[in-house]
C-alpha positions in Angstrom: 0.0 0.0 0.0 1.3 3.5 -0.9 2.3 5.5 2.2 0.0 8.3 1.1 -3.2 6.4 1.5 -5.2 6.4 4.7 -8.2 4.5 5.8 -10.4 7.6 5.7 -13.7 6.9 3.9 -15.3 9.2 1.3 -18.8 10.6 1.9 -19.3 11.6 -1.7 -22.9 10.8 -2.7 -23.7 8.1 -5.1 -25.7 10.6 -7.2 -22.6 12.8 -7.6 -20.5 9.8 -8.8 -23.2 8.7 -11.2 -23.5 12.2 -12.7 -19.8 12.4 -13.6 -20.0 8.8 -14.9 -22.7 10.0 -17.3 -20.6 13.1 -18.3 -17.7 10.8 -19.2 -19.9 8.7 -21.4 -21.3 11.8 -23.2 -17.8 13.1 -23.7 -16.5 9.9 -25.2 -19.4 10.0 -27.7 -18.6 13.6 -28.6 -15.9 15.3 -30.6 -12.3 14.7 -29.4 -11.6 18.5 -29.3 -7.8 17.8 -29.6 -6.8 21.4 -30.4 -8.8 22.7 -27.4 -7.5 20.0 -25.0 -3.9 20.6 -26.2 -4.3 24.3 -25.6 -5.5 23.8 -22.0 -2.7 21.3 -21.4 -0.1 23.8 -22.5 -1.6 26.5 -20.2 -1.3 24.2 -17.2 2.1 23.0 -18.2 3.4 26.6 -18.3 2.0 27.2 -14.8 3.7 24.0 -13.5 6.9 25.0 -15.3 6.9 28.5 -13.8 5.5 27.7 -10.3 6.9 24.2 -9.7 10.3 24.3 -11.4 12.3 21.1 -11.0 9.7 19.5 -8.7 10.5 15.8 -8.7 10.9 14.6 -5.0 7.9 13.4 -3.0 4.3 12.7 -4.1 2.3 15.0 -6.3 -1.5 15.1 -6.4 -3.9 16.0 -9.2 -7.5 16.6 -8.0 -9.4 15.2 -11.0 -8.8 12.7 -13.8 -11.2 13.7 -16.5 -8.5 14.6 -19.1 -6.6 11.5 -18.2 -9.8 9.5 -19.0 -10.7 11.1 -22.3 -7.6 12.5 -24.0 -3.9 12.1 -24.6 -3.5 15.7 -23.4 -3.3 15.1 -19.7 -1.1 16.4 -16.9 -0.7 13.8 -14.2 2.7 12.8 -15.5 3.9 16.4 -15.3 3.7 16.1 -11.5 6.3 13.4 -11.4 6.6 9.7 -11.3 4.5 8.1 -8.5 2.0 11.0 -8.4 -1.5 10.4 -7.2 -4.7 11.2 -9.2 -8.1 11.3 -7.5 -11.6 11.6 -8.9 -15.1 11.0 -7.4 -16.2 9.0 -10.4 -15.3 5.3 -10.5 -15.9 5.3 -14.3 -13.4 8.2 -14.8 -10.8 6.5 -12.6 -11.2 3.3 -14.5 -10.9 5.0 -17.9 -7.8 6.9 -16.7 -6.3 3.6 -15.5 -6.7 2.0 -18.9 -5.2 5.0 -20.7 -2.3 5.5 -18.3 -1.4 1.9 -18.1 -0.6 2.1 -21.8 1.6 5.2 -21.5 2.9 5.3 -17.9 1.9 2.8 -15.2 3.8 4.7 -12.5 0.9 6.5 -10.9 -1.7 5.7 -8.2 -5.3 6.5 -9.2 -8.0 6.4 -6.5 -11.7 7.1 -6.1 -12.3 9.7 -3.5 -13.7 13.2 -3.0 -12.1 16.5 -2.3 -14.0 17.4 0.8 -12.7 14.3 2.5 -9.5 13.2 0.9 -8.4 9.6 1.6 -4.8 10.7 2.1 -2.5 11.1 5.1 -1.8 14.5 6.5 1.4 16.0 5.2 1.9 13.3 2.5 1.8 15.4 -0.6 4.6 17.8 -1.8 2.7 19.5 -4.7 -0.9 19.7 -5.8 -2.5 20.7 -9.1 -6.2 21.6 -8.7 -7.2 22.6 -12.2 -10.7 24.1 -11.8 -11.7 21.0 -9.8 -13.4 23.0 -7.0 -15.8 24.8 -9.3 -18.5 22.1 -9.3 -20.0 22.5 -5.8 -23.3 24.2 -5.2 -22.0 26.0 -2.1 -18.9 28.0 -1.3 -18.6 26.1 2.0 -17.8 23.0 0.0 -14.9 24.9 -1.7 -13.7 25.9 1.8 -13.8 22.3 3.0 -11.9 21.1 0.0 -9.2 23.8 0.5 -8.9 22.7 4.1 -8.3 19.1 3.0 -5.7 20.1 0.4 -3.9 22.1 3.1 -4.1 19.2 5.4 -2.5 16.7 3.0 0.2 19.2 1.9 3.6 18.6 3.5 5.4 21.6 5.2 6.9 23.6 2.4 4.5 22.0 -0.2 2.9 23.9 -3.0 -0.6 24.2 -4.3 -1.3 25.4 -7.9 -5.0 26.0 -8.2 -7.4 27.6 -10.7 -10.9 28.8 -10.2 -13.6 30.0 -12.7 -13.0 33.7 -13.0 -16.1 35.8 -12.0 -14.3 39.0 -13.0 -14.6 37.9 -16.6 -18.0 39.3 -17.8 -18.8 36.1 -19.8 -18.2 33.9 -16.7 -20.1 36.3 -14.5 -23.1 36.2 -16.8 -22.9 32.5 -17.2 -23.1 32.1 -13.4 -26.2 34.3 -13.2 -28.2 32.2 -15.8 -29.9 28.9 -14.9 -27.7 25.9 -15.7 -30.6 24.1 -17.3 -30.8 26.8 -20.0 -27.1 26.9 -20.7 -26.9 23.1 -20.8 -29.7 22.7 -23.3 -28.1 25.3 -25.5 -24.8 23.4 -25.4 -23.0 26.3 -23.8 -22.1 24.4 -20.6 -21.6 20.6 -21.0 -21.6 19.9 -17.2 -22.6 21.4 -14.0 -20.6 24.4 -12.8 -21.2 25.7 -9.3 -19.9 28.5 -7.1 -16.5 30.1 -7.4 -14.3 32.6 -5.6 -13.4 36.2 -6.5 -9.7 37.0 -6.3 -10.1 38.5 -2.8 -12.1 35.5 -1.6 -9.6 33.0 -3.0 -6.7 34.7 -1.3 -8.6 35.1 2.0 -9.7 31.4 2.1 -6.2 30.1 1.2 -4.8 32.2 4.1 -7.5 30.9 6.4 -6.4 27.3 5.8 -2.8 28.2 6.5 -1.4 28.7 3.0 0.6 31.7 1.7 -0.3 33.0 -1.8 2.9 33.8 -3.6 1.7 34.2 -7.2 -1.5 35.0 -9.0 -2.6 35.5 -12.6 -5.4 34.9 -15.1 -5.2 32.2 -17.8 -7.2 30.7 -20.7 -8.0 33.9 -22.6 -9.5 32.4 -25.8 -13.3 32.9 -25.9 -14.3 29.4 -24.7 -17.7 28.6 -26.4 -16.9 30.0 -29.8 -13.4 28.4 -29.8 -14.8 25.0 -28.9 -17.5 25.2 -31.6 -14.9 26.2 -34.1 -12.6 23.3 -33.1 -15.6 20.9 -33.4 -16.4 22.2 -36.9 -12.8 22.0 -38.1 -12.5 18.4 -36.8 -15.7 17.4 -38.7 -14.3 19.0 -41.9 -11.0 17.1 -41.4 -8.8 19.9 -42.7 -5.3 19.6 -41.1 -4.1 23.0 -42.2 -7.2 24.7 -40.7 -6.7 22.7 -37.5 -3.1 24.0 -37.3 -4.4 27.6 -37.8 -6.9 27.2 -35.0 -4.2 25.8 -32.6 -2.0 28.8 -33.3 -4.9 31.2 -32.7 -5.6 29.6 -29.3 -2.0 29.7 -28.3 -1.6 33.3 -29.3 -4.6 34.3 -27.2 -2.5 33.8 -24.1 -0.6 37.0 -24.9 -3.6 38.7 -23.2 -2.2 37.5 -19.9 0.4 40.3 -20.2 -2.2 43.0 -20.4 -3.6 44.9 -17.4 -7.1 43.7 -18.5 -6.1 40.0 -18.0 -8.7 39.5 -15.2 -11.4 40.6 -17.6 -10.4 38.2 -20.4 -9.1 35.2 -18.6 -11.5 32.4 -17.9 -9.6 31.2 -14.8 -7.9 32.7 -11.9 -4.7 30.9 -11.2 -2.9 31.0 -7.8 0.2 29.5 -6.3 0.1 28.9 -2.6 2.7 27.4 -0.2 2.4 25.7 3.2 4.9 27.1 5.7 7.6 24.9 7.0 7.5 24.0 10.7 8.7 26.9 12.7 8.2 29.5 10.0 6.5 32.8 11.1 3.1 33.7 9.7 3.3 35.4 6.3 1.1 38.0 4.7 -0.7 36.5 1.6 -1.1 39.8 -0.3 0.4 39.7 -3.9 
């Protein structure tokens, strides 16, 4: 048994697990969206390269396995050999196991949930939580998940986390409209819940004992139009046009350098560290 696993049991509802099992099945029936998934993979790879440089020792943790289950454009391997992946959906974990066993069997994949992680305290050196906490109906659930992530982080460990960005007018409007409407129109393929503002995110990370050291906004390509365009190009099967779309998506990240980045980015990204034993408290303002 891996030293990171504890006997703590998950309290994730069966309904929640079944919901994400169904989302996986729908995604597998849909378009592959290779250009879009590659674009998102590169965004997170850049964050990991900049915020976790040379991180190889100890266990890493990725807080969902959806991309590992449906696409070759996944990120678990970027956290280092032996890293842990967790997801509340048994079907997603099983699909990720099948894919990763072909490419890299050196990972531990487990079924569990973020509000009650089945991991030992202080066992994890680095965490990637890529918009995993944006699917809860209440902000209290986000806070519980952050408390759990802080618990399993080792002293000196690092959390790289993204939240849906409510400062982006498109995301703000989406969050105001009923999910049922957006889902029927195909604008939102799965349930999105509450999120944090920049201030709320920094405040809550500080409340669980983490120090925010970096913050930015990422994913500046207009999400729905870009995904529709990628789907159309895939159906047409024109490689030259697919390459053009990929370049457009990548070039959109130049907007991160602009002072308006929190209006155009679809995600807030933060880097937070857990203090080493004996370290004095730090201010989290960035």
